[in-house]
C-alpha positions as CSV (number, residue, x, y, z in Angstrom):
1,X,-14.6,-22.6,-2.4
2,X,-16.6,-20.2,-0.3
3,X,-20.0,-18.8,-1.0
4,X,-21.4,-15.7,0.7
5,X,-25.2,-15.3,0.4
6,X,-26.9,-12.1,1.4
7,X,-30.6,-11.9,2.4
8,X,-33.0,-9.6,4.1
9,X,-33.2,-6.8,1.6
10,X,-36.4,-5.2,0.5
11,X,-38.6,-2.1,0.3
12,X,-39.2,-0.1,3.4
13,X,-40.5,3.4,4.2
14,X,-38.2,6.0,5.6
15,X,-37.7,5.5,9.3
16,X,-38.2,1.8,9.1
17,X,-35.8,-1.1,9.7
18,X,-34.3,-4.0,7.9
19,X,-31.9,-6.8,9.0
20,X,-29.5,-8.1,6.4
21,X,-27.8,-11.5,6.8
22,X,-24.7,-12.8,5.1
23,X,-24.2,-16.5,5.4
24,X,-21.0,-18.3,4.5
25,X,-20.9,-21.8,3.2
26,X,-18.5,-24.1,1.5
27,X,-15.1,-25.4,2.4
28,X,-13.0,-23.2,4.7
29,X,-11.4,-23.1,8.1
30,X,-12.7,-19.7,9.3
31,X,-14.3,-16.5,8.1
32,X,-12.3,-13.5,9.5
33,X,-13.0,-9.9,8.8
34,X,-16.4,-9.2,7.1
35,X,-17.6,-6.0,5.7
36,X,-21.0,-4.8,4.4
37,X,-20.6,-2.5,1.4
38,X,-23.2,-0.7,-0.7
39,X,-23.5,0.7,-4.1
40,X,-26.2,3.2,-5.2
41,X,-26.9,3.8,-8.9
42,X,-24.2,6.0,-10.4
43,X,-22.0,5.9,-7.3
44,X,-19.0,4.1,-6.2
45,X,-19.2,1.1,-3.8
46,X,-18.6,2.2,-0.3
47,X,-17.9,0.4,3.0
48,X,-20.8,0.7,5.4
49,X,-19.7,-1.4,8.4
50,X,-17.1,-4.0,9.2
51,X,-16.4,-6.6,11.9
52,X,-13.5,-8.7,12.9
53,X,-13.8,-12.3,13.9
54,X,-13.3,-11.1,17.5
55,X,-16.2,-8.7,17.2
56,X,-14.4,-5.3,16.8
57,X,-16.5,-3.1,14.6
58,X,-16.3,0.1,12.6
59,X,-18.8,2.1,10.7
60,X,-19.1,4.8,8.0
61,X,-20.0,8.1,9.5
62,X,-23.2,8.2,7.5
63,X,-24.6,5.1,9.4
64,X,-23.2,5.5,12.9
65,X,-25.9,5.3,15.5
66,X,-28.4,3.8,13.0
67,X,-26.7,0.5,11.8
68,X,-25.3,-2.3,13.9
69,X,-23.1,-5.1,12.5
70,X,-22.8,-8.3,14.4
71,X,-21.9,-11.9,13.8
72,X,-22.5,-15.5,14.9
73,X,-19.2,-17.4,14.3
74,X,-20.9,-20.7,15.0
75,X,-23.3,-20.1,12.2
76,X,-20.8,-18.4,10.0
77,X,-23.2,-15.5,9.6
78,X,-22.9,-11.8,9.8
79,X,-25.8,-9.4,10.3
80,X,-26.5,-5.8,9.6
81,X,-29.3,-4.3,11.6
82,X,-30.4,-1.1,9.9
83,X,-32.7,1.3,11.7
84,X,-34.0,4.8,11.0
85,X,-33.5,4.1,7.3
86,X,-33.3,7.1,5.0
87,X,-33.9,7.3,1.2
88,X,-30.2,7.8,0.8
89,X,-29.6,4.4,2.2
90,X,-31.1,2.9,-1.0
91,X,-28.5,0.7,-2.7
92,X,-27.4,-2.8,-3.4
93,X,-25.8,-4.1,-0.3
94,X,-22.9,-6.6,-0.6
95,X,-21.2,-8.8,1.9
96,X,-17.4,-9.2,1.7
97,X,-15.5,-11.7,3.7
98,X,-11.9,-12.8,4.1
99,X,-11.4,-16.6,4.7
100,X,-8.7,-18.9,5.8
101,X,-9.2,-22.0,3.8
102,X,-7.0,-24.8,5.3
103,X,-6.1,-23.8,8.8
104,X,-5.3,-21.0,11.3
105,X,-2.2,-19.9,9.4
106,X,-2.0,-19.1,5.8
107,X,-3.2,-16.6,3.2
108,X,-6.6,-15.1,3.4
109,X,-8.8,-15.1,0.4
110,X,-11.4,-12.5,-0.4
111,X,-15.0,-13.3,-1.3
112,X,-18.1,-11.3,-2.3
113,X,-21.8,-12.1,-2.2
114,X,-24.2,-11.4,-5.0
115,X,-25.8,-8.5,-3.3
116,X,-29.3,-7.7,-1.9
117,X,-31.3,-4.6,-2.9
118,X,-32.4,-2.2,-0.2
119,X,-34.9,0.5,-1.2
120,X,-36.1,3.2,1.2
121,X,-39.1,5.2,0.1
122,X,-39.7,8.7,1.3
């Protein structure tokens, strides 16, 4: 099994910064594509940023220029650096990863973390 654990959330004032981490543990061969998603109260979950194992990234338009996703494959950890935070960034942030379990070839399995709360005050 694979566990994804997010950390780094908290309360910050508008204009401030936070760095989220998503650490993978358990039994797997590799963690491939990883995405950070967020869900605000009363809204649908949305993809914020994603990164491939090779480091290719993409971002939602709402966070481009403010958020940076990165990863350390040796540590099986993905980060989300969030700068110039706005009240509308307030949400629970979830990490989603696709894992190969037994080797370099085979089906990928999808895993989610439990989420970490980010609150941006105005």
